[in-house]
mmCIF file of the N, C-alpha and C atoms, coordinates in Angstrom:
data_MODEL
# 
_entry.id   MODEL 
# 
loop_
_atom_site.group_PDB 
_atom_site.id 
_atom_site.type_symbol 
_atom_site.label_atom_id 
_atom_site.label_alt_id 
_atom_site.label_comp_id 
_atom_site.label_asym_id 
_atom_site.label_entity_id 
_atom_site.label_seq_id 
_atom_site.pdbx_PDB_ins_code 
_atom_site.Cartn_x 
_atom_site.Cartn_y 
_atom_site.Cartn_z 
_atom_site.occupancy 
_atom_site.B_iso_or_equiv 
_atom_site.pdbx_formal_charge 
_atom_site.auth_seq_id 
_atom_site.auth_comp_id 
_atom_site.auth_asym_id 
_atom_site.auth_atom_id 
_atom_site.pdbx_PDB_model_num 
ATOM 1   N N  . MET A 1 1  ? 0.961  -1.245 0.117   1.00 0.00 ? 1  MET A N  1 
ATOM 2   C CA . MET A 1 1  ? -0.029 -0.051 0.017   1.00 0.00 ? 1  MET A CA 1 
ATOM 3   C C  . MET A 1 1  ? 0.902  1.205  0.056   1.00 0.00 ? 1  MET A C  1 
ATOM 4   N N  . THR A 1 2  ? 0.610  2.096  -1.026  1.00 0.00 ? 2  THR A N  1 
ATOM 5   C CA . THR A 1 2  ? 1.361  3.437  -1.106  1.00 0.00 ? 2  THR A CA 1 
ATOM 6   C C  . THR A 1 2  ? 0.703  4.509  -0.219  1.00 0.00 ? 2  THR A C  1 
ATOM 7   N N  . SER A 1 3  ? 1.483  5.429  0.336   1.00 0.00 ? 3  SER A N  1 
ATOM 8   C CA . SER A 1 3  ? 0.836  6.717  1.039   1.00 0.00 ? 3  SER A CA 1 
ATOM 9   C C  . SER A 1 3  ? 0.956  7.841  0.300   1.00 0.00 ? 3  SER A C  1 
ATOM 10  N N  . SER A 1 4  ? 0.038  8.724  0.185   1.00 0.00 ? 4  SER A N  1 
ATOM 11  C CA . SER A 1 4  ? 0.388  9.974  -0.407  1.00 0.00 ? 4  SER A CA 1 
ATOM 12  C C  . SER A 1 4  ? 0.409  11.052 0.698   1.00 0.00 ? 4  SER A C  1 
ATOM 13  N N  . PRO A 1 5  ? 0.969  12.171 0.330   1.00 0.00 ? 5  PRO A N  1 
ATOM 14  C CA . PRO A 1 5  ? 1.260  13.069 1.230   1.00 0.00 ? 5  PRO A CA 1 
ATOM 15  C C  . PRO A 1 5  ? -0.038 13.874 1.448   1.00 0.00 ? 5  PRO A C  1 
ATOM 16  N N  . ASP A 1 6  ? -0.016 14.339 2.760   1.00 0.00 ? 6  ASP A N  1 
ATOM 17  C CA . ASP A 1 6  ? -1.586 15.100 2.934   1.00 0.00 ? 6  ASP A CA 1 
ATOM 18  C C  . ASP A 1 6  ? -1.263 16.517 2.195   1.00 0.00 ? 6  ASP A C  1 
ATOM 19  N N  . ILE A 1 7  ? -2.453 16.571 1.689   1.00 0.00 ? 7  ILE A N  1 
ATOM 20  C CA . ILE A 1 7  ? -2.887 17.795 0.816   1.00 0.00 ? 7  ILE A CA 1 
ATOM 21  C C  . ILE A 1 7  ? -3.913 18.675 1.402   1.00 0.00 ? 7  ILE A C  1 
ATOM 22  N N  . VAL A 1 8  ? -3.836 19.992 1.681   1.00 0.00 ? 8  VAL A N  1 
ATOM 23  C CA . VAL A 1 8  ? -4.690 20.915 2.452   1.00 0.00 ? 8  VAL A CA 1 
ATOM 24  C C  . VAL A 1 8  ? -4.979 21.850 1.586   1.00 0.00 ? 8  VAL A C  1 
ATOM 25  N N  . ASP A 1 9  ? -6.238 21.957 0.998   1.00 0.00 ? 9  ASP A N  1 
ATOM 26  C CA . ASP A 1 9  ? -6.778 22.976 0.313   1.00 0.00 ? 9  ASP A CA 1 
ATOM 27  C C  . ASP A 1 9  ? -7.127 24.158 1.096   1.00 0.00 ? 9  ASP A C  1 
ATOM 28  N N  . ILE A 1 10 ? -6.732 25.282 0.840   1.00 0.00 ? 10 ILE A N  1 
ATOM 29  C CA . ILE A 1 10 ? -7.187 26.607 1.872   1.00 0.00 ? 10 ILE A CA 1 
ATOM 30  C C  . ILE A 1 10 ? -7.550 27.249 0.873   1.00 0.00 ? 10 ILE A C  1 
ATOM 31  N N  . PRO A 1 11 ? -8.866 27.937 0.951   1.00 0.00 ? 11 PRO A N  1 
ATOM 32  C CA . PRO A 1 11 ? -9.561 28.696 -0.166  1.00 0.00 ? 11 PRO A CA 1 
ATOM 33  C C  . PRO A 1 11 ? -8.973 29.991 -0.089  1.00 0.00 ? 11 PRO A C  1 
ATOM 34  N N  . GLY A 1 12 ? -8.473 30.581 -1.221  1.00 0.00 ? 12 GLY A N  1 
ATOM 35  C CA . GLY A 1 12 ? -7.857 31.892 -1.440  1.00 0.00 ? 12 GLY A CA 1 
ATOM 36  C C  . GLY A 1 12 ? -6.552 31.795 -1.017  1.00 0.00 ? 12 GLY A C  1 
ATOM 37  N N  . LEU A 1 13 ? -5.742 30.791 -0.835  1.00 0.00 ? 13 LEU A N  1 
ATOM 38  C CA . LEU A 1 13 ? -4.569 30.836 -0.739  1.00 0.00 ? 13 LEU A CA 1 
ATOM 39  C C  . LEU A 1 13 ? -3.824 30.161 -2.183  1.00 0.00 ? 13 LEU A C  1 
ATOM 40  N N  . ARG A 1 14 ? -3.042 31.138 -2.755  1.00 0.00 ? 14 ARG A N  1 
ATOM 41  C CA . ARG A 1 14 ? -2.281 30.742 -3.899  1.00 0.00 ? 14 ARG A CA 1 
ATOM 42  C C  . ARG A 1 14 ? -0.981 30.047 -3.646  1.00 0.00 ? 14 ARG A C  1 
ATOM 43  N N  . ARG A 1 15 ? -0.711 29.090 -4.737  1.00 0.00 ? 15 ARG A N  1 
ATOM 44  C CA . ARG A 1 15 ? 0.759  28.639 -4.592  1.00 0.00 ? 15 ARG A CA 1 
ATOM 45  C C  . ARG A 1 15 ? 1.770  29.706 -5.041  1.00 0.00 ? 15 ARG A C  1 
ATOM 46  N N  . PRO A 1 16 ? 2.864  29.781 -4.362  1.00 0.00 ? 16 PRO A N  1 
ATOM 47  C CA . PRO A 1 16 ? 3.834  30.701 -4.991  1.00 0.00 ? 16 PRO A CA 1 
ATOM 48  C C  . PRO A 1 16 ? 4.398  30.302 -6.490  1.00 0.00 ? 16 PRO A C  1 
ATOM 49  N N  . THR A 1 17 ? 4.436  31.318 -7.106  1.00 0.00 ? 17 THR A N  1 
ATOM 50  C CA . THR A 1 17 ? 4.757  30.852 -8.603  1.00 0.00 ? 17 THR A CA 1 
ATOM 51  C C  . THR A 1 17 ? 6.353  30.921 -8.525  1.00 0.00 ? 17 THR A C  1 
ATOM 52  N N  . PRO A 1 18 ? 7.025  30.249 -9.238  1.00 0.00 ? 18 PRO A N  1 
ATOM 53  C CA . PRO A 1 18 ? 8.701  30.128 -9.222  1.00 0.00 ? 18 PRO A CA 1 
ATOM 54  C C  . PRO A 1 18 ? 9.112  31.383 -10.201 1.00 0.00 ? 18 PRO A C  1 
ATOM 55  N N  . ALA A 1 19 ? 10.250 31.662 -9.531  1.00 0.00 ? 19 ALA A N  1 
ATOM 56  C CA . ALA A 1 19 ? 10.996 32.691 -10.552 1.00 0.00 ? 19 ALA A CA 1 
ATOM 57  C C  . ALA A 1 19 ? 10.964 32.451 -12.015 1.00 0.00 ? 19 ALA A C  1 
ATOM 58  N N  . PRO A 1 20 ? 10.754 33.356 -12.735 1.00 0.00 ? 20 PRO A N  1 
ATOM 59  C CA . PRO A 1 20 ? 10.745 32.804 -14.416 1.00 0.00 ? 20 PRO A CA 1 
ATOM 60  C C  . PRO A 1 20 ? 12.509 32.790 -14.638 1.00 0.00 ? 20 PRO A C  1 
ATOM 61  N N  . GLU A 1 21 ? 12.757 31.718 -15.618 1.00 0.00 ? 21 GLU A N  1 
ATOM 62  C CA . GLU A 1 21 ? 14.020 31.730 -15.784 1.00 0.00 ? 21 GLU A CA 1 
ATOM 63  C C  . GLU A 1 21 ? 14.455 32.586 -17.156 1.00 0.00 ? 21 GLU A C  1 
ATOM 64  N N  . SER A 1 22 ? 16.052 32.718 -16.822 1.00 0.00 ? 22 SER A N  1 
ATOM 65  C CA . SER A 1 22 ? 16.530 33.861 -17.564 1.00 0.00 ? 22 SER A CA 1 
ATOM 66  C C  . SER A 1 22 ? 16.758 32.903 -19.060 1.00 0.00 ? 22 SER A C  1 
ATOM 67  N N  . LYS A 1 23 ? 17.384 33.643 -19.970 1.00 0.00 ? 23 LYS A N  1 
ATOM 68  C CA . LYS A 1 23 ? 17.853 33.170 -21.208 1.00 0.00 ? 23 LYS A CA 1 
ATOM 69  C C  . LYS A 1 23 ? 18.976 31.905 -21.097 1.00 0.00 ? 23 LYS A C  1 
ATOM 70  N N  . THR A 1 24 ? 19.526 32.024 -19.942 1.00 0.00 ? 24 THR A N  1 
ATOM 71  C CA . THR A 1 24 ? 20.733 31.016 -19.457 1.00 0.00 ? 24 THR A CA 1 
ATOM 72  C C  . THR A 1 24 ? 20.113 29.753 -18.897 1.00 0.00 ? 24 THR A C  1 
ATOM 73  N N  . GLY A 1 25 ? 18.697 29.667 -18.411 1.00 0.00 ? 25 GLY A N  1 
ATOM 74  C CA . GLY A 1 25 ? 18.121 28.682 -17.742 1.00 0.00 ? 25 GLY A CA 1 
ATOM 75  C C  . GLY A 1 25 ? 18.072 28.867 -16.466 1.00 0.00 ? 25 GLY A C  1 
ATOM 76  N N  . LYS A 1 26 ? 18.592 29.646 -15.980 1.00 0.00 ? 26 LYS A N  1 
ATOM 77  C CA . LYS A 1 26 ? 18.919 30.148 -14.265 1.00 0.00 ? 26 LYS A CA 1 
ATOM 78  C C  . LYS A 1 26 ? 17.675 30.936 -14.025 1.00 0.00 ? 26 LYS A C  1 
ATOM 79  N N  . PRO A 1 27 ? 17.358 30.907 -12.681 1.00 0.00 ? 27 PRO A N  1 
ATOM 80  C CA . PRO A 1 27 ? 16.159 31.739 -12.265 1.00 0.00 ? 27 PRO A CA 1 
ATOM 81  C C  . PRO A 1 27 ? 16.563 33.237 -12.162 1.00 0.00 ? 27 PRO A C  1 
ATOM 82  N N  . ARG A 1 28 ? 15.868 34.127 -12.756 1.00 0.00 ? 28 ARG A N  1 
ATOM 83  C CA . ARG A 1 28 ? 16.290 35.339 -12.749 1.00 0.00 ? 28 ARG A CA 1 
ATOM 84  C C  . ARG A 1 28 ? 16.146 36.087 -11.071 1.00 0.00 ? 28 ARG A C  1 
ATOM 85  N N  . GLN A 1 29 ? 17.062 36.978 -11.116 1.00 0.00 ? 29 GLN A N  1 
ATOM 86  C CA . GLN A 1 29 ? 17.380 37.541 -9.682  1.00 0.00 ? 29 GLN A CA 1 
ATOM 87  C C  . GLN A 1 29 ? 16.096 38.375 -9.460  1.00 0.00 ? 29 GLN A C  1 
ATOM 88  N N  . PHE A 1 30 ? 15.849 38.485 -8.168  1.00 0.00 ? 30 PHE A N  1 
ATOM 89  C CA . PHE A 1 30 ? 14.515 39.564 -7.989  1.00 0.00 ? 30 PHE A CA 1 
ATOM 90  C C  . PHE A 1 30 ? 14.859 40.210 -6.500  1.00 0.00 ? 30 PHE A C  1 
ATOM 91  N N  . LEU A 1 31 ? 14.098 41.088 -6.236  1.00 0.00 ? 31 LEU A N  1 
ATOM 92  C CA . LEU A 1 31 ? 13.911 41.663 -4.985  1.00 0.00 ? 31 LEU A CA 1 
ATOM 93  C C  . LEU A 1 31 ? 12.388 41.528 -4.491  1.00 0.00 ? 31 LEU A C  1 
ATOM 94  N N  . SER A 1 32 ? 12.318 41.232 -3.255  1.00 0.00 ? 32 SER A N  1 
ATOM 95  C CA . SER A 1 32 ? 11.142 41.254 -2.705  1.00 0.00 ? 32 SER A CA 1 
ATOM 96  C C  . SER A 1 32 ? 10.663 42.687 -2.188  1.00 0.00 ? 32 SER A C  1 
ATOM 97  N N  . ILE A 1 33 ? 9.404  42.838 -2.335  1.00 0.00 ? 33 ILE A N  1 
ATOM 98  C CA . ILE A 1 33 ? 9.012  44.149 -2.093  1.00 0.00 ? 33 ILE A CA 1 
ATOM 99  C C  . ILE A 1 33 ? 7.363  44.279 -1.473  1.00 0.00 ? 33 ILE A C  1 
ATOM 100 N N  . TRP A 1 34 ? 7.085  45.078 -0.468  1.00 0.00 ? 34 TRP A N  1 
ATOM 101 C CA . TRP A 1 34 ? 5.967  45.267 0.076   1.00 0.00 ? 34 TRP A CA 1 
ATOM 102 C C  . TRP A 1 34 ? 5.387  46.414 -0.619  1.00 0.00 ? 34 TRP A C  1 
ATOM 103 N N  . PHE A 1 35 ? 4.285  46.239 -1.249  1.00 0.00 ? 35 PHE A N  1 
ATOM 104 C CA . PHE A 1 35 ? 3.804  47.358 -1.858  1.00 0.00 ? 35 PHE A CA 1 
ATOM 105 C C  . PHE A 1 35 ? 2.484  47.754 -0.817  1.00 0.00 ? 35 PHE A C  1 
ATOM 106 N N  . ARG A 1 36 ? 2.850  49.230 -0.153  1.00 0.00 ? 36 ARG A N  1 
ATOM 107 C CA . ARG A 1 36 ? 1.853  49.433 0.815   1.00 0.00 ? 36 ARG A CA 1 
ATOM 108 C C  . ARG A 1 36 ? 0.605  50.185 0.053   1.00 0.00 ? 36 ARG A C  1 
ATOM 109 N N  . CYS A 1 37 ? 0.739  50.366 -1.209  1.00 0.00 ? 37 CYS A N  1 
ATOM 110 C CA . CYS A 1 37 ? -0.649 50.696 -1.754  1.00 0.00 ? 37 CYS A CA 1 
ATOM 111 C C  . CYS A 1 37 ? -1.799 49.837 -1.653  1.00 0.00 ? 37 CYS A C  1 
ATOM 112 N N  . CYS A 1 38 ? -1.419 48.703 -1.646  1.00 0.00 ? 38 CYS A N  1 
ATOM 113 C CA . CYS A 1 38 ? -2.295 47.456 -1.811  1.00 0.00 ? 38 CYS A CA 1 
ATOM 114 C C  . CYS A 1 38 ? -2.200 46.354 -0.745  1.00 0.00 ? 38 CYS A C  1 
ATOM 115 N N  . HIS A 1 39 ? -1.277 46.570 0.306   1.00 0.00 ? 39 HIS A N  1 
ATOM 116 C CA . HIS A 1 39 ? -0.772 45.547 1.225   1.00 0.00 ? 39 HIS A CA 1 
ATOM 117 C C  . HIS A 1 39 ? -0.543 44.300 0.751   1.00 0.00 ? 39 HIS A C  1 
ATOM 118 N N  . VAL A 1 40 ? 0.466  44.232 -0.267  1.00 0.00 ? 40 VAL A N  1 
ATOM 119 C CA . VAL A 1 40 ? 0.655  42.939 -0.847  1.00 0.00 ? 40 VAL A CA 1 
ATOM 120 C C  . VAL A 1 40 ? 2.315  42.901 -1.119  1.00 0.00 ? 40 VAL A C  1 
ATOM 121 N N  . TYR A 1 41 ? 2.761  41.573 -1.238  1.00 0.00 ? 41 TYR A N  1 
ATOM 122 C CA . TYR A 1 41 ? 4.343  41.452 -1.490  1.00 0.00 ? 41 TYR A CA 1 
ATOM 123 C C  . TYR A 1 41 ? 4.254  41.116 -3.022  1.00 0.00 ? 41 TYR A C  1 
ATOM 124 N N  . GLY A 1 42 ? 5.363  41.625 -3.689  1.00 0.00 ? 42 GLY A N  1 
ATOM 125 C CA . GLY A 1 42 ? 5.809  41.531 -5.131  1.00 0.00 ? 42 GLY A CA 1 
ATOM 126 C C  . GLY A 1 42 ? 7.074  41.390 -5.342  1.00 0.00 ? 42 GLY A C  1 
ATOM 127 N N  . ARG A 1 43 ? 7.386  41.172 -6.611  1.00 0.00 ? 43 ARG A N  1 
ATOM 128 C CA . ARG A 1 43 ? 8.802  40.878 -6.830  1.00 0.00 ? 43 ARG A CA 1 
ATOM 129 C C  . ARG A 1 43 ? 9.226  42.039 -7.871  1.00 0.00 ? 43 ARG A C  1 
ATOM 130 N N  . LEU A 1 44 ? 10.370 42.472 -7.784  1.00 0.00 ? 44 LEU A N  1 
ATOM 131 C CA . LEU A 1 44 ? 10.927 43.288 -8.879  1.00 0.00 ? 44 LEU A CA 1 
ATOM 132 C C  . LEU A 1 44 ? 12.260 42.399 -9.467  1.00 0.00 ? 44 LEU A C  1 
ATOM 133 N N  . TYR A 1 45 ? 12.275 42.269 -10.850 1.00 0.00 ? 45 TYR A N  1 
ATOM 134 C CA . TYR A 1 45 ? 13.197 41.480 -11.428 1.00 0.00 ? 45 TYR A CA 1 
ATOM 135 C C  . TYR A 1 45 ? 14.377 42.343 -12.025 1.00 0.00 ? 45 TYR A C  1 
ATOM 136 N N  . LYS A 1 46 ? 15.484 41.918 -11.974 1.00 0.00 ? 46 LYS A N  1 
ATOM 137 C CA . LYS A 1 46 ? 16.640 42.586 -12.612 1.00 0.00 ? 46 LYS A CA 1 
ATOM 138 C C  . LYS A 1 46 ? 16.396 42.600 -14.135 1.00 0.00 ? 46 LYS A C  1 
ATOM 139 N N  . ASN A 1 47 ? 16.737 44.133 -14.728 1.00 0.00 ? 47 ASN A N  1 
ATOM 140 C CA . ASN A 1 47 ? 16.428 44.096 -16.162 1.00 0.00 ? 47 ASN A CA 1 
ATOM 141 C C  . ASN A 1 47 ? 17.665 43.635 -17.203 1.00 0.00 ? 47 ASN A C  1 
ATOM 142 N N  . ALA A 1 48 ? 17.398 43.570 -18.327 1.00 0.00 ? 48 ALA A N  1 
ATOM 143 C CA . ALA A 1 48 ? 18.486 43.146 -18.878 1.00 0.00 ? 48 ALA A CA 1 
ATOM 144 C C  . ALA A 1 48 ? 19.814 43.458 -19.121 1.00 0.00 ? 48 ALA A C  1 
ATOM 145 N N  . SER A 1 49 ? 19.978 44.960 -18.799 1.00 0.00 ? 49 SER A N  1 
ATOM 146 C CA . SER A 1 49 ? 21.200 45.881 -18.895 1.00 0.00 ? 49 SER A CA 1 
ATOM 147 C C  . SER A 1 49 ? 21.445 45.808 -17.435 1.00 0.00 ? 49 SER A C  1 
ATOM 148 N N  . GLN A 1 50 ? 21.112 44.949 -16.354 1.00 0.00 ? 50 GLN A N  1 
ATOM 149 C CA . GLN A 1 50 ? 21.758 44.724 -14.999 1.00 0.00 ? 50 GLN A CA 1 
ATOM 150 C C  . GLN A 1 50 ? 21.895 46.025 -14.424 1.00 0.00 ? 50 GLN A C  1 
ATOM 151 N N  . THR A 1 51 ? 21.052 47.264 -14.769 1.00 0.00 ? 51 THR A N  1 
ATOM 152 C CA . THR A 1 51 ? 21.087 48.321 -14.154 1.00 0.00 ? 51 THR A CA 1 
ATOM 153 C C  . THR A 1 51 ? 20.209 48.565 -12.941 1.00 0.00 ? 51 THR A C  1 
ATOM 154 N N  . SER A 1 52 ? 18.995 47.914 -12.950 1.00 0.00 ? 52 SER A N  1 
ATOM 155 C CA . SER A 1 52 ? 18.076 48.076 -11.935 1.00 0.00 ? 52 SER A CA 1 
ATOM 156 C C  . SER A 1 52 ? 17.020 46.751 -11.881 1.00 0.00 ? 52 SER A C  1 
ATOM 157 N N  . TYR A 1 53 ? 16.244 47.002 -10.821 1.00 0.00 ? 53 TYR A N  1 
ATOM 158 C CA . TYR A 1 53 ? 15.260 45.861 -10.676 1.00 0.00 ? 53 TYR A CA 1 
ATOM 159 C C  . TYR A 1 53 ? 13.793 46.547 -10.896 1.00 0.00 ? 53 TYR A C  1 
ATOM 160 N N  . ASN A 1 54 ? 13.128 46.156 -11.773 1.00 0.00 ? 54 ASN A N  1 
ATOM 161 C CA . ASN A 1 54 ? 11.728 46.688 -12.126 1.00 0.00 ? 54 ASN A CA 1 
ATOM 162 C C  . ASN A 1 54 ? 10.590 45.815 -11.976 1.00 0.00 ? 54 ASN A C  1 
ATOM 163 N N  . GLY A 1 55 ? 9.320  46.416 -11.875 1.00 0.00 ? 55 GLY A N  1 
ATOM 164 C CA . GLY A 1 55 ? 8.097  45.598 -11.459 1.00 0.00 ? 55 GLY A CA 1 
ATOM 165 C C  . GLY A 1 55 ? 7.043  46.486 -11.325 1.00 0.00 ? 55 GLY A C  1 
ATOM 166 N N  . GLY A 1 56 ? 5.871  45.797 -10.720 1.00 0.00 ? 56 GLY A N  1 
ATOM 167 C CA . GLY A 1 56 ? 4.753  46.627 -10.144 1.00 0.00 ? 56 GLY A CA 1 
ATOM 168 C C  . GLY A 1 56 ? 4.025  45.978 -9.363  1.00 0.00 ? 56 GLY A C  1 
ATOM 169 N N  . CYS A 1 57 ? 3.237  46.594 -8.605  1.00 0.00 ? 57 CYS A N  1 
ATOM 170 C CA . CYS A 1 57 ? 2.262  46.054 -7.729  1.00 0.00 ? 57 CYS A CA 1 
ATOM 171 C C  . CYS A 1 57 ? 1.411  44.985 -8.506  1.00 0.00 ? 57 CYS A C  1 
ATOM 172 N N  . PRO A 1 58 ? 1.265  43.673 -7.888  1.00 0.00 ? 58 PRO A N  1 
ATOM 173 C CA . PRO A 1 58 ? 0.619  42.775 -8.550  1.00 0.00 ? 58 PRO A CA 1 
ATOM 174 C C  . PRO A 1 58 ? -1.160 43.123 -8.463  1.00 0.00 ? 58 PRO A C  1 
ATOM 175 N N  . ARG A 1 59 ? -1.679 44.213 -7.403  1.00 0.00 ? 59 ARG A N  1 
ATOM 176 C CA . ARG A 1 59 ? -3.040 44.369 -7.824  1.00 0.00 ? 59 ARG A CA 1 
ATOM 177 C C  . ARG A 1 59 ? -3.264 45.699 -8.368  1.00 0.00 ? 59 ARG A C  1 
ATOM 178 N N  . CYS A 1 60 ? -2.631 46.911 -8.071  1.00 0.00 ? 60 CYS A N  1 
ATOM 179 C CA . CYS A 1 60 ? -3.117 47.855 -8.824  1.00 0.00 ? 60 CYS A CA 1 
ATOM 180 C C  . CYS A 1 60 ? -1.923 48.418 -10.011 1.00 0.00 ? 60 CYS A C  1 
ATOM 181 N N  . ALA A 1 61 ? -0.884 47.554 -10.170 1.00 0.00 ? 61 ALA A N  1 
ATOM 182 C CA . ALA A 1 61 ? 0.047  48.051 -11.290 1.00 0.00 ? 61 ALA A CA 1 
ATOM 183 C C  . ALA A 1 61 ? 0.830  49.209 -11.021 1.00 0.00 ? 61 ALA A C  1 
ATOM 184 N N  . THR A 1 62 ? 0.962  49.679 -9.810  1.00 0.00 ? 62 THR A N  1 
ATOM 185 C CA . THR A 1 62 ? 1.832  50.925 -9.555  1.00 0.00 ? 62 THR A CA 1 
ATOM 186 C C  . THR A 1 62 ? 3.232  50.270 -9.761  1.00 0.00 ? 62 THR A C  1 
ATOM 187 N N  . ARG A 1 63 ? 3.835  51.165 -10.411 1.00 0.00 ? 63 ARG A N  1 
ATOM 188 C CA . ARG A 1 63 ? 5.445  50.604 -11.027 1.00 0.00 ? 63 ARG A CA 1 
ATOM 189 C C  . ARG A 1 63 ? 6.443  51.060 -10.105 1.00 0.00 ? 63 ARG A C  1 
ATOM 190 N N  . ALA A 1 64 ? 7.471  50.175 -9.927  1.00 0.00 ? 64 ALA A N  1 
ATOM 191 C CA . ALA A 1 64 ? 8.319  50.480 -9.057  1.00 0.00 ? 64 ALA A CA 1 
ATOM 192 C C  . ALA A 1 64 ? 9.881  50.082 -9.677  1.00 0.00 ? 64 ALA A C  1 
ATOM 193 N N  . ARG A 1 65 ? 10.660 50.959 -9.257  1.00 0.00 ? 65 ARG A N  1 
ATOM 194 C CA . ARG A 1 65 ? 12.300 50.669 -9.920  1.00 0.00 ? 65 ARG A CA 1 
ATOM 195 C C  . ARG A 1 65 ? 13.088 50.983 -8.544  1.00 0.00 ? 65 ARG A C  1 
ATOM 196 N N  . VAL A 1 66 ? 14.221 49.906 -8.793  1.00 0.00 ? 66 VAL A N  1 
ATOM 197 C CA . VAL A 1 66 ? 15.228 50.107 -7.733  1.00 0.00 ? 66 VAL A CA 1 
ATOM 198 C C  . VAL A 1 66 ? 16.575 49.875 -8.435  1.00 0.00 ? 66 VAL A C  1 
ATOM 199 N N  . MET A 1 67 ? 17.281 51.079 -8.394  1.00 0.00 ? 67 MET A N  1 
ATOM 200 C CA . MET A 1 67 ? 18.538 51.140 -9.005  1.00 0.00 ? 67 MET A CA 1 
ATOM 201 C C  . MET A 1 67 ? 19.777 50.399 -8.549  1.00 0.00 ? 67 MET A C  1 
ATOM 202 N N  . ILE A 1 68 ? 20.737 49.948 -9.118  1.00 0.00 ? 68 ILE A N  1 
ATOM 203 C CA . ILE A 1 68 ? 21.514 49.025 -8.916  1.00 0.00 ? 68 ILE A CA 1 
ATOM 204 C C  . ILE A 1 68 ? 22.998 49.957 -8.783  1.00 0.00 ? 68 ILE A C  1 
ATOM 205 N N  . ARG A 1 69 ? 23.680 50.171 -7.805  1.00 0.00 ? 69 ARG A N  1 
ATOM 206 C CA . ARG A 1 69 ? 24.923 50.766 -7.670  1.00 0.00 ? 69 ARG A CA 1 
ATOM 207 C C  . ARG A 1 69 ? 26.075 50.025 -7.177  1.00 0.00 ? 69 ARG A C  1 
ATOM 208 N N  . PRO A 1 70 ? 27.159 50.432 -7.499  1.00 0.00 ? 70 PRO A N  1 
ATOM 209 C CA . PRO A 1 70 ? 28.383 49.523 -6.712  1.00 0.00 ? 70 PRO A CA 1 
ATOM 210 C C  . PRO A 1 70 ? 28.515 49.686 -5.367  1.00 0.00 ? 70 PRO A C  1 
ATOM 211 N N  . ASP A 1 71 ? 27.951 50.507 -4.528  1.00 0.00 ? 71 ASP A N  1 
ATOM 212 C CA . ASP A 1 71 ? 28.054 50.910 -3.305  1.00 0.00 ? 71 ASP A CA 1 
ATOM 213 C C  . ASP A 1 71 ? 26.675 50.794 -2.723  1.00 0.00 ? 71 ASP A C  1 
ATOM 214 N N  . GLY A 1 72 ? 25.912 49.732 -3.282  1.00 0.00 ? 72 GLY A N  1 
ATOM 215 C CA . GLY A 1 72 ? 24.317 49.566 -2.760  1.00 0.00 ? 72 GLY A CA 1 
ATOM 216 C C  . GLY A 1 72 ? 24.620 48.749 -1.432  1.00 0.00 ? 72 GLY A C  1 
ATOM 217 N N  . THR A 1 73 ? 23.167 48.209 -1.317  1.00 0.00 ? 73 THR A N  1 
ATOM 218 C CA . THR A 1 73 ? 22.953 47.303 -0.083  1.00 0.00 ? 73 THR A CA 1 
ATOM 219 C C  . THR A 1 73 ? 22.777 45.871 -0.488  1.00 0.00 ? 73 THR A C  1 
ATOM 220 N N  . THR A 1 74 ? 23.085 45.057 0.547   1.00 0.00 ? 74 THR A N  1 
ATOM 221 C CA . THR A 1 74 ? 22.904 43.712 0.608   1.00 0.00 ? 74 THR A CA 1 
ATOM 222 C C  . THR A 1 74 ? 21.585 43.289 0.869   1.00 0.00 ? 74 THR A C  1 
ATOM 223 N N  . ARG A 1 75 ? 20.563 44.176 1.164   1.00 0.00 ? 75 ARG A N  1 
ATOM 224 C CA . ARG A 1 75 ? 19.222 43.945 1.492   1.00 0.00 ? 75 ARG A CA 1 
ATOM 225 C C  . ARG A 1 75 ? 18.534 43.241 0.372   1.00 0.00 ? 75 ARG A C  1 
ATOM 226 N N  . ARG A 1 76 ? 17.709 42.468 0.546   1.00 0.00 ? 76 ARG A N  1 
ATOM 227 C CA . ARG A 1 76 ? 16.793 41.714 -0.486  1.00 0.00 ? 76 ARG A CA 1 
ATOM 228 C C  . ARG A 1 76 ? 15.246 42.256 -0.327  1.00 0.00 ? 76 ARG A C  1 
ATOM 229 N N  . CYS A 1 77 ? 14.798 42.913 0.667   1.00 0.00 ? 77 CYS A N  1 
ATOM 230 C CA . CYS A 1 77 ? 13.409 43.108 1.043   1.00 0.00 ? 77 CYS A CA 1 
ATOM 231 C C  . CYS A 1 77 ? 13.307 44.631 1.031   1.00 0.00 ? 77 CYS A C  1 
ATOM 232 N N  . PHE A 1 78 ? 12.321 45.318 0.432   1.00 0.00 ? 78 PHE A N  1 
ATOM 233 C CA . PHE A 1 78 ? 12.059 46.780 0.505   1.00 0.00 ? 78 PHE A CA 1 
ATOM 234 C C  . PHE A 1 78 ? 10.533 46.941 0.850   1.00 0.00 ? 78 PHE A C  1 
ATOM 235 N N  . GLN A 1 79 ? 10.368 48.317 0.915   1.00 0.00 ? 79 GLN A N  1 
ATOM 236 C CA . GLN A 1 79 ? 8.883  48.716 0.876   1.00 0.00 ? 79 GLN A CA 1 
ATOM 237 C C  . GLN A 1 79 ? 8.737  49.725 -0.119  1.00 0.00 ? 79 GLN A C  1 
ATOM 238 N N  . ALA A 1 80 ? 7.392  49.723 -0.904  1.00 0.00 ? 80 ALA A N  1 
ATOM 239 C CA . ALA A 1 80 ? 7.352  50.835 -1.869  1.00 0.00 ? 80 ALA A CA 1 
ATOM 240 C C  . ALA A 1 80 ? 6.303  51.607 -1.184  1.00 0.00 ? 80 ALA A C  1 
ATOM 241 N N  . LEU A 1 81 ? 6.728  52.852 -1.178  1.00 0.00 ? 81 LEU A N  1 
ATOM 242 C CA . LEU A 1 81 ? 5.777  53.795 -0.364  1.00 0.00 ? 81 LEU A CA 1 
ATOM 243 C C  . LEU A 1 81 ? 4.847  54.315 -1.444  1.00 0.00 ? 81 LEU A C  1 
ATOM 244 N N  . SER A 1 82 ? 3.528  54.499 -0.945  1.00 0.00 ? 82 SER A N  1 
ATOM 245 C CA . SER A 1 82 ? 2.476  55.094 -1.794  1.00 0.00 ? 82 SER A CA 1 
ATOM 246 C C  . SER A 1 82 ? 2.481  56.609 -1.802  1.00 0.00 ? 82 SER A C  1 
# 
């Protein structure tokens, strides 16, 4: 007799989506960001020229951009002020 893992279905809970892959097949680099406008977390992905992380609020599409500088931070989580 084989056993299956327990699966709990919670209404309204979405499974996290994996980071999209880059052209090299590796997951794209991203920053986690708290969008205060809609009280949700989202991701900003690094642009092709490697100069900034760009994205938007998953609910209202408010745009956000974080510039990449040589003297920047090692933090990976930020807040987007509305």
